[in-house]
N, C-alpha and C positions, 0 to 999 in steps of 0.2 A: 838353505842348504843343510844337509845332514852333517852333523859334527864328526861322525865317524860311520863307517860302514855298518856297524852293528845296529845303528838306528834306522838304516835304510829299509824300506819295505822289501820283503823277500820276493824274488821272481816266482811266478806261478809255473809249475811243471806242466808241460804239454801232455795231453792224453795220447794214447797210441794212435788214435784216428787223426789227431792234429799233426802228429809227427809223420804219419803216412802221407797226408795231404801235402805237407811241406816237402817231403822227399820226392813227390811226383814232379815238382818243379825244380829240383836240384839234381841235375844229371851227374851220375857218378857217386853220389853220396848214399851212404847206408847207415844203419845203426849197428854198432859193434861195441860190446861191453858197456852198454848203457850210454853211449856217446854217439854223436853224429861223427861219421868217419868218412874220410876221402883221401885217396892216394893220387897225387898228381905226378905225371911223368913229363919231363921237359927234355928238350934236345940235348942238354948238357948241364954241367954243374953251374955255369955262369947264369943260365936262365933260371934254374931252380933257386939259386941264391938271390937272384934279382927279384923273383916272385916274393920271397920271404922279406926282402928289404922293402919292396913296395907295399906289401900287406901290413908291415909293421906300423905304417902311418895310420891306416884305417883301424887297426887293432888298438893302437894306443888311444885314438880319438874315442873309441867305444869303451875303453878301460875294461876290455873283455879279452883276456889273453888265452890263446889256444895251447893245447899240448901238441907240439909238432916236432918232427925230426926230419933231417935231411941226410940222405946218402946219395952221393954223386948227383944223378939227374932226377931223383925222386924226393918228393916232400909228402910226408904223411901228416894229416891233420886230424885231431880229435877235439870235438867241442862238447863241453858240458858246463853248466853253470854250477860250480862247486857249492856255492852258498845254498842253492835250492836242492842239490842232491840229484840232479838229472838234467834233462834237456828242456830248455825254455825258449821263448821267442828270441831272446838275445843270441842264442846259438844259431838259430835259423837265420837271423838277420846277418850275422857275421859270415855264415856260409854263403849267403847271397852276395855279399860284398867281395868275397874272395874269388868267386867264379869269373867275373870279367877281368880281374887282374891276372889270373892264371891263363885265361884264353889268349891274352895278348902275347904271352911268353911261350906258349906251347907250340906255336907254329915253327 
């Protein structure tokens, strides 16, 4: 194991083409401000907050925490690997994990 994160290998930034290919399989995701961006809209606050609570488990397991905010029935998510200074495969992986969690609560 790495003794601290400074010794861990840095994630590789994805190319524009790699990001475009990833977005093709991620409905509703875009790039905004150099980050993967998605706004989810749920039926109400309870569903939005439920999504955030359910997603927290997957997020913590990955140790890759999003920038996100919640206002009533909406959750805005921005993903960027800060250590790498941009979008990496970790961001795409987390976006893919968030999608099925959100779909279950959006109906």
